[in-house]
C-alpha positions, 0 to 999 in steps of 0.5 A: 218523848219523855221516859220519866224523871230522874234527879241526879244532884252531883253536888260534891263530885266536882271535888274529884276533878283535877286541874292538871295538864293533858295526858299524852296523846295516842298514836294514829288518831288519839286523844289528849284527856284530863278530868276537866278541860279540852279533850283533843283528838290529834293525829301526827299527819292531821288525818282523821276518820269519822263515821256518821252513825246513830245512837242515844244520849241521856238527859238529867231528868231520865230521858233518852234521845235518839241522835246522830253524830260523827263517831271517831274512826269506827268507834262507838257513837258519841255526842258531839263529834271529836274535837279535832286539834291541828296545827296551822299549816297542816294539810288536814284530811277527814275521811267520812264514812256513812252508816245513816239512811240518807246522804250526809256531808261535812263542811268546814266554815272558815276554811278555804280551798276545801276539796272532796276526793280532789274536787272543790267541796264547800257550800256555794250557790249559783243563783238559788242552786247549791253547788260544790257540796260532796256527800257520802251516800246513804248506808255505806258511802265514803268521801275524803275532805282535805284543806290546809289549815291556814289560820289559827282559831276556833272553828266548827265542822258540821253537816252541810246536807239538809243542815236544819235537820242533820245538825240538829240531829247531832252531826257537828263537832269542834275544830281547833287550829293552833298557831304554828310553833305556839301551842300556848297561844290561841293566835300568833299574837303574844297577847293571846297566851293562855295556860294550857292546863285551863283550856275549855270548849263550850260547844252550845247546842239545843235539842227538840225531842219531837224532831228526834222522835220523828226521825227515829220512827221515820215520820215527817216533822213540821219545822214551824213547830220547832221547840227546843226543850234541852240546852247543852254544853258539849253534848250534856245538860246540867248537872251532867256538865260538871261530871268529869270527861269520860264519866262512866255514867255517860258513855255516849257523852264524853266531854264535860264543861267543868271549869277548874282554875286557880286565882291570878298570881305571880306564879299563875299569870296566864289566863284560862281560855274559853272557846265558845262554839254555837251550832244551834239556831238561837243566839245564846247569851252566856255569862261566866260569873266572877270576873269579866272575860276578855274577847280576843277573837270571833269566828277564828279571826283575831280582834286587831286593827288594820295596823295590828292594834289590839282591839280585844275588849272585856265583856260581862256576857258573851252573846254567841250567835248561831254558827259563831265562835268566840275566843275569850280569856278569863282570869279569876282575880282576888280583888279584895285580897281577902286575908283572915284576921286582917280584913274580916268580912262580916258573913252570917252563917247561911240559913239551914234551908239555903244550904241543904240539898237532896238527902241532906247533902250540902255545899258550903265552904264555911268561910268567905276566905279562899283557902280557909275552912271554918266551923260549920253550922251544927248538922251541916256537912261540907263537900269542899276540900280546902276552902275552894270557891265555886261560881256559876257559868250559865245562859242568861236566857232563863229557858235555856237553864232548864231540862224540858222546862224544869229548872235547874239545868240546861246550858249551865256549868260550874267554875271551881277556883282553888287556893293559890298553889291548889288543894293539898 
């Protein structure tokens, strides 16, 4: 149910985000974190502990929604579950504890030889009967899954128990397998090299608040009336997506989706890497503005011919199907080589009504040239620090760029391009 509306325009907060590298990981089960980019939960032995529990998340219109999730260890509820980062060849173990009132499980699509407490555990069917799926019993059950991460790539993990309900409730997360000895590559092929400071996960999900309310009060839900109202990246809807990782305002939603990079240059030759994961039931047509991306892999498998030929390709828009993952490299290239004074571009000052937002706040760099600021219209304030440039990344399905069908929100984020060398 909706509990009122709250408008939170976060124009200008992106300016505080840094494009630096990841901080050092913790010990047994720790996180690597920066203000933007992938937050990895790591373990020196590739052993992880997750707890299925309930909690609530916030939406930018003032709603709160009852959710389930895989919390890290015995920690607090968070959506989504932690991004588990391991290396190719690791024997991964995940111990699941269940505090929810019904049995739950974890499946690992794309992995082989998954065991649960020593027995095979991955969804299989004998005729119409589901077999080989081990669950953690309601209210206190525990099970340990293990497998060898044989193939690098981007994967998801999710509940295999009553998945139409439990995955929608929030039992999902990302699994990243890095190629052995090549942390700066997405796959073993050298052509998948990327800048580790610009690595991003875009975990796509959708929420039907009526289903969540029914689960919360113990009522049945008619799945034929399924109607998502919120569309999320990493457990947040825009404009919350552009808040930093671990923003204090969103304690249960720790992962942002803000993209922060510099233009392609001799000193910045490696592209960013966007890891798209769709845990929803709908295909999401996602479009990063600015330049085309290069699709290098799908579903954790490198795009290559039978003889190893490079079959990657450029794409204007990625259509990430339900349950799919896509790996896409992305560079921002200053094609026109804008230089003040040498190739002036006639740009009229924008009309005031097109630059003014809530409480008179504005968002205008003052110049078409990256890295340069000029005089602004009288009365206009800028939040741009040093002439940086912003572009949208968003779903091309217009209903998915909304919060409870009110634009502008949903499955949307921003990309910030700093001048070469970064801002002072």
